[in-house]
Structures are given as structure tokens and as C-alpha cells.
N, CA, C and O atoms as a DFTB+ gen file, in Angstrom:
288 C
 N C O
     1  1       7.589      15.280     -74.592
     2  2       7.733      15.903     -75.895
     3  2       6.505      15.056     -76.538
     4  3       6.106      13.914     -76.306
     5  1       6.039      16.111     -77.482
     6  2       4.792      15.501     -78.224
     7  2       5.239      14.791     -79.569
     8  3       6.403      14.779     -79.970
     9  1       4.327      14.289     -80.114
    10  2       4.501      13.473     -81.450
    11  2       3.924      14.390     -82.299
    12  3       4.166      14.253     -83.498
    13  1       3.093      15.450     -81.883
    14  2       2.440      16.324     -82.748
    15  2       3.253      17.686     -83.069
    16  3       2.803      18.818     -82.888
    17  1       4.362      17.412     -83.511
    18  2       5.292      18.532     -84.222
    19  2       5.148      18.976     -85.534
    20  3       4.660      18.227     -86.380
    21  1       5.475      19.979     -85.774
    22  2       5.459      20.472     -87.233
    23  2       6.612      20.054     -88.099
    24  3       7.802      20.161     -87.805
    25  1       6.035      19.496     -89.362
    26  2       6.822      19.018     -90.422
    27  2       7.048      20.160     -91.130
    28  3       6.084      20.645     -91.721
    29  1       8.386      20.835     -91.219
    30  2       8.612      21.928     -92.116
    31  2       9.185      21.305     -93.432
    32  3       9.832      20.258     -93.474
    33  1       8.879      22.039     -94.427
    34  2       8.377      23.690     -94.618
    35  2       7.261      23.580     -94.914
    36  3       6.863      24.556     -95.551
    37  1       6.207      22.488     -94.675
    38  2       4.984      22.263     -95.235
    39  2       3.882      22.510     -94.121
    40  3       2.680      22.658     -94.342
    41  1       4.473      22.527     -92.954
    42  2       3.814      22.742     -91.774
    43  2       2.633      22.007     -91.650
    44  3       1.507      22.503     -91.618
    45  1       2.941      20.650     -91.572
    46  2       1.872      19.512     -91.203
    47  2       2.218      18.879     -90.041
    48  3       3.408      18.918     -89.729
    49  1       1.467      18.318     -89.347
    50  2       1.547      17.694     -87.904
    51  2       2.286      16.153     -88.216
    52  3       1.756      15.330     -88.962
    53  1       3.577      15.919     -87.524
    54  2       4.327      14.913     -87.696
    55  2       3.514      13.698     -87.148
    56  3       3.811      12.558     -87.504
    57  1       2.607      13.912     -86.383
    58  2       1.729      12.806     -85.566
    59  2       0.575      12.313     -86.237
    60  3       0.308      11.111     -86.226
    61  1      -0.156      13.194     -86.846
    62  2      -1.562      12.875     -87.374
    63  2      -1.698      13.335     -88.736
    64  3      -2.671      12.987     -89.405
    65  1      -0.679      14.190     -89.258
    66  2      -0.623      14.612     -90.698
    67  2      -1.638      15.763     -91.054
    68  3      -1.803      16.160     -92.207
    69  1      -2.287      16.250     -89.982
    70  2      -3.123      17.251     -90.357
    71  2      -2.521      18.667     -90.287
    72  3      -1.516      18.790     -89.587
    73  1      -2.973      19.680     -90.880
    74  2      -2.330      20.986     -90.846
    75  2      -1.924      21.395     -89.401
    76  3      -2.771      21.290     -88.513
    77  1      -0.667      21.859     -89.113
    78  2      -0.196      21.966     -87.924
    79  2      -0.439      23.494     -87.571
    80  3      -0.233      24.326     -88.455
    81  1      -0.981      24.004     -85.983
    82  2      -1.018      23.054     -85.184
    83  2      -2.508      22.395     -85.243
    84  3      -3.589      22.983     -85.229
    85  1      -2.266      21.143     -85.306
    86  2      -3.461      20.160     -85.182
    87  2      -4.305      20.223     -84.094
    88  3      -3.740      20.845     -83.195
    89  1      -5.651      19.771     -83.707
    90  2      -6.247      19.961     -82.824
    91  2      -5.690      19.385     -81.462
    92  3      -5.956      19.946     -80.399
    93  1      -4.881      18.208     -81.526
    94  2      -4.148      17.745     -80.556
    95  2      -3.299      18.675     -79.945
    96  3      -3.206      18.882     -78.735
    97  1      -2.617      19.284     -80.952
    98  2      -1.326      20.024     -80.424
    99  2      -1.842      21.467     -79.946
   100  3      -1.186      22.146     -79.156
   101  1      -2.988      21.855     -80.450
   102  2      -3.664      22.983     -79.881
   103  2      -4.046      22.547     -78.354
   104  3      -3.616      23.307     -77.486
   105  1      -4.657      21.632     -78.003
   106  2      -5.007      21.158     -76.677
   107  2      -3.881      21.131     -75.882
   108  3      -3.916      21.633     -74.759
   109  1      -2.739      20.535     -76.382
   110  2      -1.306      20.418     -75.529
   111  2      -0.877      21.842     -75.188
   112  3      -0.632      22.239     -74.049
   113  1      -0.812      22.604     -76.370
   114  2      -0.478      24.013     -76.155
   115  2      -1.214      24.808     -75.112
   116  3      -0.594      25.506     -74.310
   117  1      -2.623      24.709     -75.107
   118  2      -3.235      25.345     -74.128
   119  2      -2.963      24.838     -72.716
   120  3      -2.971      25.613     -71.760
   121  1      -2.758      23.720     -72.607
   122  2      -2.385      23.071     -71.201
   123  2      -0.912      23.506     -70.777
   124  3      -0.653      23.758     -69.601
   125  1      -0.064      23.574     -71.680
   126  2       1.433      24.096     -71.532
   127  2       1.527      25.352     -70.939
   128  3       2.189      25.578     -69.926
   129  1       0.744      26.329     -71.676
   130  2       0.632      27.772     -71.649
   131  2      -0.397      28.324     -70.684
   132  3      -0.590      29.540     -70.666
   133  1      -1.124      27.453     -69.819
   134  2      -2.352      27.809     -69.178
   135  2      -2.193      29.054     -68.425
   136  3      -3.098      29.888     -68.437
   137  1      -1.197      29.226     -67.824
   138  2      -0.871      30.217     -67.129
   139  2      -0.017      31.411     -67.604
   140  3       0.378      32.255     -66.801
   141  1       0.287      31.473     -69.043
   142  2       1.145      32.305     -69.637
   143  2       0.461      32.396     -71.281
   144  3       1.041      32.077     -72.319
   145  1      -0.697      32.838     -71.161
   146  2      -1.385      33.134     -72.440
   147  2      -0.580      33.943     -73.417
   148  3      -0.440      33.580     -74.585
   149  1      -0.051      35.046     -72.929
   150  2       0.688      35.905     -73.842
   151  2       1.959      35.232     -74.315
   152  3       2.422      35.452     -75.434
   153  1       2.456      34.493     -73.532
   154  2       3.674      33.763     -74.046
   155  2       3.150      32.698     -75.218
   156  3       3.789      32.506     -76.254
   157  1       2.092      32.140     -74.950
   158  2       1.618      31.178     -75.995
   159  2       1.189      32.099     -77.542
   160  3       1.419      31.701     -78.684
   161  1       0.628      33.187     -77.213
   162  2       0.542      33.993     -78.490
   163  2       1.731      34.384     -79.115
   164  3       1.865      34.327     -80.337
   165  1       2.675      34.811     -78.289
   166  2       3.921      35.284     -78.902
   167  2       4.645      34.018     -79.625
   168  3       5.104      34.289     -80.735
   169  1       4.822      32.678     -79.176
   170  2       5.293      31.715     -79.757
   171  2       4.357      31.325     -81.060
   172  3       4.788      30.962     -82.155
   173  1       3.175      31.462     -80.738
   174  2       2.442      30.970     -82.208
   175  2       2.602      32.205     -83.191
   176  3       2.602      31.985     -84.402
   177  1       2.717      33.297     -82.783
   178  2       3.143      34.560     -83.828
   179  2       4.247      34.138     -84.391
   180  3       4.201      33.958     -85.608
   181  1       5.379      33.898     -83.749
   182  2       6.571      33.547     -84.486
   183  2       6.319      32.249     -85.255
   184  3       6.833      32.184     -86.372
   185  1       5.760      31.436     -84.916
   186  2       5.324      30.193     -86.035
   187  2       4.566      30.741     -87.185
   188  3       4.764      30.331     -88.328
   189  1       3.623      31.744     -86.875
   190  2       3.016      32.330     -88.033
   191  2       3.942      32.773     -88.941
   192  3       3.869      32.371     -90.102
   193  1       5.007      33.718     -88.521
   194  2       5.830      34.364     -89.234
   195  2       6.755      33.619     -90.104
   196  3       7.078      34.034     -91.217
   197  1       7.256      32.320     -89.503
   198  2       7.894      31.095     -90.217
   199  2       7.052      30.682     -91.133
   200  3       7.592      30.600     -92.236
   201  1       5.766      30.344     -91.113
   202  2       4.989      29.568     -91.932
   203  2       4.664      30.458     -93.084
   204  3       4.507      30.008     -94.219
   205  1       4.569      31.662     -92.800
   206  2       4.407      32.767     -93.782
   207  2       5.415      32.726     -94.834
   208  3       5.059      32.822     -96.008
   209  1       6.723      32.583     -94.497
   210  2       7.863      32.564     -95.383
   211  2       7.907      31.339     -96.027
   212  3       8.079      31.223     -97.241
   213  1       7.744      30.340     -95.183
   214  2       7.747      28.876     -95.881
   215  2       6.302      28.800     -96.985
   216  3       6.401      28.405     -98.147
   217  1       5.533      29.068     -96.614
   218  2       4.189      28.840     -97.516
   219  2       3.715      30.381     -98.023
   220  3       2.622      30.818     -97.665
   221  1       4.611      31.162     -98.874
   222  2       4.258      32.383     -99.283
   223  2       3.075      32.111    -100.317
   224  3       2.606      33.131    -100.822
   225  1       2.580      31.030    -100.668
   226  2       1.405      30.874    -101.702
   227  2       0.098      30.752    -100.650
   228  3      -1.015      30.777    -101.177
   229  1       0.168      30.641     -99.401
   230  2      -0.990      30.487     -98.767
   231  2      -1.512      31.891     -98.230
   232  3      -0.777      32.721     -97.696
   233  1      -2.825      32.041     -98.432
   234  2      -3.498      33.361     -98.086
   235  2      -3.009      33.722     -96.629
   236  3      -2.776      32.887     -95.754
   237  1      -2.896      34.999     -96.509
   238  2      -2.419      35.526     -94.905
   239  2      -3.485      35.324     -94.056
   240  3      -3.128      35.166     -92.888
   241  1      -4.900      35.268     -94.285
   242  2      -5.912      35.345     -93.454
   243  2      -6.146      33.842     -93.012
   244  3      -6.469      33.585     -91.852
   245  1      -5.958      32.764     -94.057
   246  2      -5.875      31.519     -93.583
   247  2      -5.016      31.128     -92.778
   248  3      -5.344      30.349     -91.883
   249  1      -3.796      31.547     -92.900
   250  2      -2.607      31.199     -91.997
   251  2      -3.011      31.853     -90.595
   252  3      -2.932      31.129     -89.602
   253  1      -3.397      33.044     -90.463
   254  2      -3.765      33.774     -89.314
   255  2      -4.721      33.042     -88.736
   256  3      -4.371      32.737     -87.596
   257  1      -5.845      32.598     -89.039
   258  2      -6.859      31.806     -88.554
   259  2      -6.226      30.381     -88.100
   260  3      -6.596      29.851     -87.052
   261  1      -5.470      29.922     -88.754
   262  2      -4.770      28.544     -88.459
   263  2      -3.611      28.630     -87.128
   264  3      -3.417      27.742     -86.299
   265  1      -3.100      29.627     -87.184
   266  2      -2.122      29.795     -86.082
   267  2      -2.510      30.684     -84.776
   268  3      -2.287      30.417     -83.595
   269  1      -3.103      31.722     -85.290
   270  2      -3.837      32.340     -83.844
   271  2      -5.168      32.374     -83.722
   272  3      -5.608      32.841     -82.671
   273  1      -6.053      31.928     -84.676
   274  2      -7.564      32.210     -84.682
   275  2      -8.080      31.579     -83.586
   276  3      -9.004      32.096     -82.958
   277  1      -7.511      30.323     -83.214
   278  2      -8.144      29.463     -82.134
   279  2      -7.884      30.126     -80.867
   280  3      -8.783      29.838     -80.077
   281  1      -7.081      30.842     -80.396
   282  2      -6.554      31.432     -79.165
   283  2      -8.105      32.094     -78.579
   284  3      -8.978      32.476     -79.359
   285  1      -8.216      32.131     -77.376
   286  2      -9.217      32.879     -76.553
   287  2      -8.995      34.443     -76.845
   288  3      -9.701      35.281     -76.284
């Protein structure tokens, strides 16, 4: 279990306080889903939907880059 879990509803990292997913969590997720990149994209897509609901004030493009923009 990671300490870099999201703190809801503001979607910050519980481990380092950065916007979630933080750099550490991104690296952990890449390793966890190394053989399942589509599953990782689906997981992060569901997080994006939840974050969009929690942070309706945030620009959609910013959230998209934050949750999915770092995927290969």
C-alpha cells in the first residue's frame, strides 16, 4: 500500500501534498500496471471523472493533463 493516495475531495497526495497523482504515485502506477496499460488508462479515467465532479471549478484541460496527460 502506498502513502501517496489521494485526499478527497481536493485530490492532493496524502504522502507529499502535491496534486494527485503526484510524481511518486505516477511512477508507482507505471510499475503496477506495466503489463496492463489499458487498465491503467481506465483507472485514471475513472479518477478523472470523479475529480471533475469534486473540482467542478478546475478547467477540464488541466485535469485531463494531470490525470491522463502523462501516460505514454
